[in-house]
N, C-alpha and C positions, 0 to 999 in steps of 0.2 A: 329256429323260428317255425312256428306251426303254420303249415300251408293252408289250413282251414280258416285261420283267422288273420293271418298276417300277409299283406301284399308285399312285393319285393321291397327291400329296405332302401330308403333314401336317407336314413338317419345315421347315427354314429354308433358307438360301441355297443356290441351285443355281448352279454356275459352271463354265465351261470352264477348269478349273484347270490347273496346270502339269503337265508330264510326270512320270514315276515319280521321277526325280531332279530335284527342283525347283531352279530357279535362285534366286538371291537376289532379294528384292523389287526391282522396277524403280524407278528414281528417280522421285520425286514432287515436285510443286511446289504451293505454297499459292495460294489465290485469295480475293478478297473483293470484293464489290460490294453494291449497295443492300440486298438482303434476306438475303443468304447469305454464308457463308464456308466454307472447307474446303480439301481437298487433292485432287489428281488425278494419276494416273500421267502423267508428262510426255509420253511417246510416244503417249498416247491422247487428249491434250487436244483437245476439239472446237474447230473454228475459231471458233464463237460460243458460248463456254462459258456465258455468262450466260443465253442463250436455252435452251440444253440443260438447264441446271440447273432453270430455271423449268418446262420441259416434264416432265422426269423426276420432279420432286418433286410433280407432280400425278398422282394415281392414275388419272386418265382416260386416261393414256398406256399403261396396262397392256395387254399382249397376253394374259396369262393370270394367274390367281390361283394362287400357289404355297402360301400359308398364310394363313389368316384366323383370327386369335386376338387375344391381347393386343396384338401387333404385326401389321402387315399386310405381307406379302411378295408382290411381283408381278414378273412377267417383263416386261421392256421392251427396247427397242433403243437403244443409245447411238450417236449419229452421231459417231464418234471420228475422229481424224486418220488412223487405220489402216483406216477404213471402218466399215460398220455392225457393231456388236458386241452380241450378246445378253447382257443383264445381269440379274441378280436384284437388285431394289431392296427393301431392308428398311427399313420406316418405323418409327421409334420415336416414340411420343408422350411428351412431357415435361410433361404436365399435372399440376397439383396441387403444393402447397408442398413435399412430400417429394421429389418427382422433381426439382423445380427446384433444391432445395438440394443434392441429390446430384450433379446436373449441374454446379453451380457449384463444388463442392468437388473432385470426382474426374473430371469430364468426362462427356460423354453416353455412352450405351451404343453409339451408332454410332462415336464416337471410340475407345472401347475395342476394338471389333471391328476397326476399321482398324489400330490400333496393334499389336494382338496378331496379326492376320492377316499383316502384313508381317514381324513378328518370327518367326513360324513358318516362313515361306518362307526367311528368312535362316538359320534353324536346320536347314533341309533337311527340314521336315515338310510334308506335303501339306495344303493348304487351298485353297479357291477363291481365285483371285488377286484381291486388293482392287484396285478400279479407281478409286473415288472416295468421298470423305467429304464430305457436305453438311450444314451446320449452320445452322439459323435463327438470326438475330441476336436474336430475342425469347427471353426466359427460358423461356417456356412454349411456344415454337414447336417444330415437329418436327425431327428429325434423321434422316439417311438414310445407309445403308451400301450401296454398290454393288459387286458383284463379278461376274466372268464367270459366265455360265450354263453348266452342264454337262449334256450329253445322254448317254444310254446308261448311266445309273448306277442303282443300286438302294439304297434306304435299308436300313440294317442292321436296322431294326426289323422289316421284313417277313420277311427271312430268319430272324431269331431267333424270330419268332412261329411260323413254320412248323417250325423245329427243336424248339421247346418243345412243339408240338402233335404232333410225330412224323410230319409229312407233308412234310418238306423235300424229299425225293427226288421226290415227285410235283409239288409246287408249283414247285420250282426244280431241274429235273433236271441242269442244267449247273453247278450251284454245288458246289464242294468245301468243305463246311462245316469240315473239319479245317484246310484251308489258310486259310480265313477267320479262324478262331479264333486261329491262330498269328500271322497277319498283324496282327490287331487287337492282340494282346498285345505284339508287337514295336513297333507304332506307338505305343502308349501308353507303353511303356518309353522309347522315344526322346523322346517328349514330356516325360516326367517327368525324365529325366536331363538334359534341356536347361533344366529349371527352370520348366516351365509346369504350373500346377495348374488344370485345366480347370473343375472345380466344377459342371459340368452335363453330364457325359459319359454321356448316355443313348444308346440305340441309334438314336434318331431324329436324332442329330447326327453320324452317320457315314455317308458315302456309299461304296459299293463300285463299283469299276470292274474288271471281270474282263478277263483276257487269254486268248487262244487260243480254240479251238473244240472241239466233241466232247462226249462224255459227261461229261468233267471238264475244266475249264480248265487249260491247260498250265502256268500259273505262278501264284504268289501274287498276289492282287489288290492294286491300289492303293486306299488308303483316304484319304478326304478328311475332315477334321475341320471341323465347323460350329459356329455359335452360340457365338462367342468372347467375348461382352461380359462374362461373369462370370470369365473367366480371369485368374489372378494370375501374375505373373512373380517367382519367388523364387530365391535363391541355391541353395537345396537343399530338396528335398521330404522330409518325414518319411515313415516307413512308414505312419503313420496317414493322412496326406494322399493318398498313393498308393492305399491301400486304399479310401478313400472314393470316388475316381474310378473304380476298377475295379468297385466294388460296384454302381454305377448301371447297368451294362450288363444287359440283359434276358437273362441266361444263367441258366436255371433248373435244367437237368439237372446232376446231380452230376458225371457223367463229363465233360461239356463244361466245367464250372467247373474241374475238375482240369487238363484240357488247357490251358485259358486261363491259369490261374495258373502252371502249370509253365513255359509258354512265356514268361511275363512275368518270372519270377524266375530262370530258368536261367542267363542270361549277360548281360553288359553289352550295352547297346543297339547297339554297333557290331559285334557278333558275330552274323552271320546264321545262322539255323538252319532246317532243313526240318522239316515236321511229324513225320516219323518219328524225328527226333533228340531229340524231347522225352522226357525220361526221367521215369518215374513218381516221384512224391514229391519233385520238384525244389523245389517250394514248401514252405518249412518249416512246422512245426506252428503257430508263432506267426502266420505270414502267413495260413494257412488260417483260424485261429480269428478273427483280426481281420477278414478278408474276410467270413466268415460272419456275424459280428455286424453289420457295416455293411450287408451285402446284405439280411439279413432285416429289419433296422431300416428300410432304405429302402423295401422292399416294404410293410412294415406302415404306414409313414407315408403312402405313396401310396394304399393301400387305405382308410386311415382318412380321408384328405382327400377322396377320392372319395365315400365314404359321407356324410361330414359336409356336403360341398357339395350332394349330392343332397337331403339332408333340410333343410338350412338355407338353400340358395341363394335360394329365393323370399322367405323371411322377411328375410334380410339385405339382399337387393336392394330389397325394399319399404321397409325402414327407411332405406336410403341414398337412395332416390328421393324419400322424403318430405322429407328435410332438405337434400339437396344438389341442385344443378342437374343436369340430365340430362347424362350423359357423351356425348361426341361424337368422331367421327373427326377426325384432325388437319387434313384438308382443309377442314373446315367453318369459315367465318369467325366471329369473335366478333361479338356484337351491340354496337352503339355504347354507350359508357358512359352511365349515367344513364337508359337506356331503361326505360320502364314494363314490367311483366310482360306485359301484353297485346301489346306491340309488339316484344318481344325475339325477332323472327323473322328468320332469314336463309335464303338459298336453298342447298340441297345439290345441286350440279350433277351429282353422280355418280348419285344415286338419283332425280333429277328431281322433287324435292318440297321443301317448306319444312322447316326445323328450328327448334324453339322452345327457346331457352336459358332454361328455367325448371324448377324442381323441382316435385314433386307438391304440396308444402305451399303454395307460391306460387300454383299453379293452383287449389288447393282454396279458398284465401282469396278469390281473385278470383271464383270461382263462387259462393261464399257471398254476396258482395256483389250478385250477380245472382240471388239465390235467388227473388225474386218471379216473374221471367220463367220460371225453370226449374220452379217450382211450377205455373204456368199450363200449361206444356207437359205436365207430368206429369198434371195433371187432365184435359187434353184427351185424352191417351193412355188414361187409365183409363176415360173415358166411351166411347171408341171401341172399346176392347178386346172387350167382349162381342159386338158385331155383327161385328167382324173375325174372331173365333174361330168364330162361327156360319158365316160365309161360308167360312172355311178348311175346316171340316169338310165342308161341302157340296161344295166344289171337290174335296176329296180323295176323297169317296165317288163322285163322278161322273167321276173321272179315267179317260180313254180310253173314255168312253161314246161319243164320236165320235173318229175318227182325228185325230191332231194333225199339222199340216203342219210338216215339218222344214226351215223356211226362215228361221230367225232367227240363223244363225251370222254373227258380225261380228268385226271387228278394229279396235282404236283405233290411231291413229298420230300422229306428228309429222313435220315435214319432216326430211330427212336431207341436210344441206348437203354432206357429204363426197362424195356421189354420188347426186344426185336420180334419175338414170336407173336405178340399181341398185334404188332403192326402188320405183319404178314396175314394174320387171321382177319384183320379188318379189311385189308385189300381183297382177300378172297371172298369174304361175305358181301362186300360192296358190289362185286361183280363187274368192276370197271376193267377194261382191257388196256387203254392207253394211259401210260404213266410218264410223268416228267420228273426226273430226279435232279434236284439242284445240287451242283458241286461248287465247292469254294476253292478257287485256284490259289488263294493266299494261304491255305492250309498246307502243312508239310506232310500230313498223313491222311489217307483216304480209305483206310481199311474198312470202316463201318459202311461207307458208301459202296465200296466194291462188293462186299458180302451181300448187301441188300440188292444190288443190281444183279448179281449172280443168281440169287434166290428167285427174284421176280422173273428174270428171263427163263429160268427153268420151269416156271409155272405157266409160261406161255404169254406173258404180258409183252406188249410192244413198248419199248423204252425209248425215250428221248432224254437228252441231258442239257441242262442250262449252265452256262459259264458266266456268272456275273463278275463284275470287276470291283475293285476297291481303289481308294485314292492312292495308296502306296504303289500299286501296280501301274496305274495310269501315269503317275509322276515319273516312275522309273523308265517309261517308254523312251524318253529322250536320252537319258544318260546310261541306262542299262536295260535295253529292250530284251536282252537274253533271259531275264527273269520271267517275264510274261510268256515268252516263246517256250521256255523249258516247262513251265507249268502246263501249258496247253498240250505240248508233246506228251507229257506224262499222262495226263488225263485222257487224251485221245487214244493212246496205246492201251491203257488199262480198260477203258469202258467201251471202245468200239466193238469188241466181240459181243456186246449185249444190246447194242442199239446203234442205229446208223444216222441219227439226227442230232445235231448239236446247235444250241442257240447261243449266239455270241452277243452279249450286251444285256444290261439290266438297268432299266429306268435311266437311260443315258441322258434324258432331259431333266434330271434332278441332280444337282451338284453334290448332294450328300453321298451319292453313289460314285463320286470321283471324277466324272466327266464334266468339264466346264465349257467346252466348245467343240464344234463338230470335228475339227482336225484331230483332236485327241481320240475320238471314237474311230476315225478313219485309220489312224495308226494301229489302234487296238485291234480292230477287225482285220486289217491288212495282215498283221502277223499271224493272227489266229486262222484266217482262211488259208494262208499258205500251208500251215501245218496240217490242218484238217483235210485239205485237198490231197495231200500226200499219203494220208492214212486210209486204209481200206477197212470196210466193215466185214462182218462175218461172211457175207455173201461175195466178198471180193470186189464190190463196187465202191467208188469213192463215197465219202461221207456227205450227207446233206447238211448245209449250213444255213441257218436262219438268223435274222437280226432285224433291226438294231435294238428292239426292246424299249420303245418309247412307252411311257406310262401315262395313263389317263387319256382323255380325248383331246389331243393336241395335234390336229392334222398338219399344221404347218411344220411342226418339228419332224413328223414322220416324212412328209414330202421332201423337206430339206435334206434329210439324211440319205434317203434311198435315191436321191438324184444329185447328191453332192459331188463336185468334181473330184475325181481320183478315188472315189469310194470303191472298195473291192466288190466284186459281183457276189451277191447273196442268192441262194436258191429259193428263198421265200421270205415273207414278212412275218416277224414275231412282234406282237404287241401285248402290252399289259393294260387291257381295256377295263379299267375300273370306272364304274358309273355311280358309286355309292353316294357321292356328294349331291346327286340329283334324286336320291331316294329309290323309287321303284325302277325296274328296267324300262318301263314304258314312259317314264318322265323324259322330257326333251331338253336338249341343250343345243342352242344354235339351230333348232329345227330338226334335230336328229334324236331318235330314241336309241336304245342299245343296239337293236338290229340295224337301224340306219347307220349308226357309227361303224359297226362292224362291216357293213356293206361298202361304206366309203373307204375303209382300210383295204378291203379286197380290191376295190378299183385302183387304189394307190399302188398295190402290189402288181396288178396286171398292166400298169402303164409306166412303171418306174424304169429308169435307165439302168439301175444297178441292182435289180431285184427280180427274182422269178415270180410266177403268178400265184403261188400258194399263199394263203394267209391263215396264220394260227394266232389264237389268243392264248398266251402262255400263262397268264395270271388273271384271276378275278376273285373277289370275295366281298362280303359285306361284314365290316367289323362289328363285334359284339360289345355290349356294355360291361366290359371286364377290365376296367382300369387301364393302367399303362401297357397291358398286354395287347390292347387294341391298337392297330397301327395308324389309324387316321383320326383319332380324337373323339370326344364325346358328341360333337354336333352331328356326326354322320353315323354314329353307332346305333344298332338296332337290337331288339331282343331275339332270342333263338327262333321263335316261331316265324317272325318276319323274315329273318335270314333264310329260313327254309323255303318260304314262299318265293322270295326273290331269286334264290338259286334255281329253283325249278323253272320259273318264268324266264329267266335269262337263257338257260340252256334251250328251252323250247323255242323261244323267239329267234335266237341267233343261229343255232344249228338248224332249226326247222326251216329257216329262210334261205339257207345255203350261203349266208354271209361269211362264214368261217368254216374251215375244214376241221379244226380242232378247237376245243375250249377246255382249259385246265383250271380247276379250282385250286387256289393256293390257300392252305395246304391241307393234307389229310389230318394231321395231328398238330394242334396248337391251341393254346389259350388265346382268347381274344378274337379268333376268326376261323379256327379249324373245324373240319367235319366231326372230329372226335376230340374230346378234352382229356388231357392227362390228369389222373388222380393220384392220390398218395399210394405208394406201393407199386406204381407203374401201370396200374390198370387203366383202361380207356373207357370213358363214357361217350357213347354214340349220341350225338346231338340230333335234333329234328332234321337238320340239314343233311345228315348222313342218311337218315331214313328216306328223305325226299329224293336224294340222288339214287339210292338203291331202287326205289320204286320206279323212278323214271326209266332206269336201265331195264328193269324187268318188264315194264309195260310196253316200252317202245323199242327194245333191242331188235335189230334186224328189219325195222320198218322203213318206209319212205314217206316223206311228208308231201302231201298233195295240196297244201295250202289251206287258207281259211275256210271255215264252214260258212256258206252263204246265209244271209238273213240274220246274222247275230247283232244284237244291239251294240251301239258304240261303246258302252261301258264294259263290254266283255270281249274276250278273245277266245277263239275256238279253232284249233288246228286239226286237220285230218291226217292220220298216219295209216298207211296201207301195209298189212302184214303179208308175208310170203304166201299164205294160204288164201289170200284175197279178202279176208275180213278187214274191218276198219275199226280203229280206235280214235276217238275224239278226245283230245286234251283241252280242257276249257277252264277259264277262270275270269274273275272280274278285275278291273284296274282301279276300282274304287272300293269303298267299304259297304255300299248298299248292295243287297242281294239282287241278282239278276236271274231271270228264268229264260231258258232257251229251248228250242224244239230240235231234237236229234233226228237225223234222217233214217230212222229204222228202229227196230226193236233192240233193246239193250240186253245183251247176254249176261254181262257182269260189269260192275262198276267199283272203282277203288278211289279212296281219297289220296291226298298227297303222300301220305306215309304208308300206303298199301292196305289200309283197313277196308273191308267191304262196305259198299254203300248200297242203298236201295236201287234196284234196276229200274229207274224211271226214265221214260223217253222225253220228259220235259223237266229236267232237273233244275234246282236252284243252285246257282254258282256263288262262290265266295272268292276272296283273294288267294286262297289256297287251291292250286290246280287239282282237278279231278280227272280221272280217266274212265271213259265209257267205251266198252268193247261192244260193237254192234254185230248183229247176225250177218253172216256172209251172203 
């Protein structure tokens, strides 16, 4: 896709389609093996087709996310007989009885796309060239439609949005709108005359490829039709069927509608016409009336559905979640049949976390059976709440009474087997000192983790280690506690020489991580603490143990666990303080923004019966719009620039206020949320969030925060950081979208934006949501 003309895709297949006069569909051949069956273009058949099908049907091969919705579409590379070929892979889920029945009776959506796509090429109509059809042999298994990826194209929806808004000339100066409307009309006329009724002919399902250069393109564009799985092949289309297809296009201005309809109805499809040849009134009165009825009806239906969904989505979804198992992406395996609710957990390798196959009703019934333990936790939290709130108010009142050292920036990570050296280089270039390495106690082999820890320690990094749990280990605590104890003993002995802090517990308030009630975590922590207390670090001192790892802002869960009867003594509090569901770090929940939440957690640590005073945030991130790789779903996902803004603002607010001693971003390398994105061949693409964190470390390393700059408008934030040489840096940003101007208390020596690029040294700068750093004269 051309960055100059195409906004980020919300549409469907992107493919390097055929030329303006498409040839007939290339010969294809069938295949079938253990798990899959389908068809592939014979000339493109990979040498090892079975291995290629297995690879491409796993979304972890995705180079980019093209669309994330009911179906997932991603860009990948097919190792074909003709060489490496960029393809768009559209994954269809076939879950549920209705979808299985429709697939059995009429074929899958992928099969329909394949069949219609090839038929369109045979009819001389442009569409991305179908490359492969892949069908799971399971009734509820996924199906995939692969086609060539097309670069340098524009979705018609973006052009039409600009046309309807009246700014097409400014947004797309090289686009000839009149030529596009005529080309669209003639393309649809050819489609209909050939007997194809698309039935989803929206502007998002048309790609535009222009020809020529200059103020207007020299020739009519090529148009590629997408999303073909609803298309029907008929002997002849009625006027009503034709009008229903035409009415779905997002053409709102009457003059454009007349031009579009006149070009469609003027002449048979095989007669080419230029825009200037379209005569007024060519579309008959009946055609206009029928089009108007369908067009306004379609717009009303869409507006009504959007309004209804907005108002009822939460209610309907809550009702579905209550009675039905949680929906899941096609790549997530099923739980073994007959598995109890507590144990119906599988691993999602794309988001690097477990998935629980259980509905809310099942989970609620299970928790009711554990109600005595939950009531004890609630009672412990209620008893601790008054002293915690008193401490919170005192900490808030005394905030910045003394300067706060800005030395708690950390990053969490896992090994990167594709290129271990690239991972180490990224850590070095980032400049971060504090690292948290997540270990998996359920693994039998930890060689990659051990080698990574050894290398990082040798380079002078301060390491801490996280010990998450899984359901198998938690369940075995009753009948076979030795398994968990042995795993902790092995990890403690192996990794203690490289770091003295261990975090026990991971999202213990989420049943998918295996802990269903506080007593289970008490046993888990009890065994681990005994082992870790007996183990000595490199300096000969006992290891430091943190926990319990409550995720999100659930203060009652935190208070209940660190004050729970019989809980082993922890040296400090570890929390996974995600605030992504609230948007920006400054957004409030129950009256607390991110810094306020972190300060409340610090108060909980300092007043808890079974916890020391230190408070670490061992995980935070904002998920990206990268399909099932994102761990928290579409509703809270952001783009890369917003993620970078929020990262910097979170670190500045939470660490600058002294609310936490450490904050670790999870994680360094990952699709969907990481600071760096793995690419084909093992290379790493450093995201804006990587640059934002590297800049923050360079600008504020070794400083002490002296609090907010006085006189700053409510819509902005500005914090003062004092360097060892006495000079001052002000980090400032806005919490809204409107620009805000502030006055700095002195001459600006140098200024840098969020990513480290120089800014004009202005003593009265305009701020934006992206933090900027202003170094003042000493």
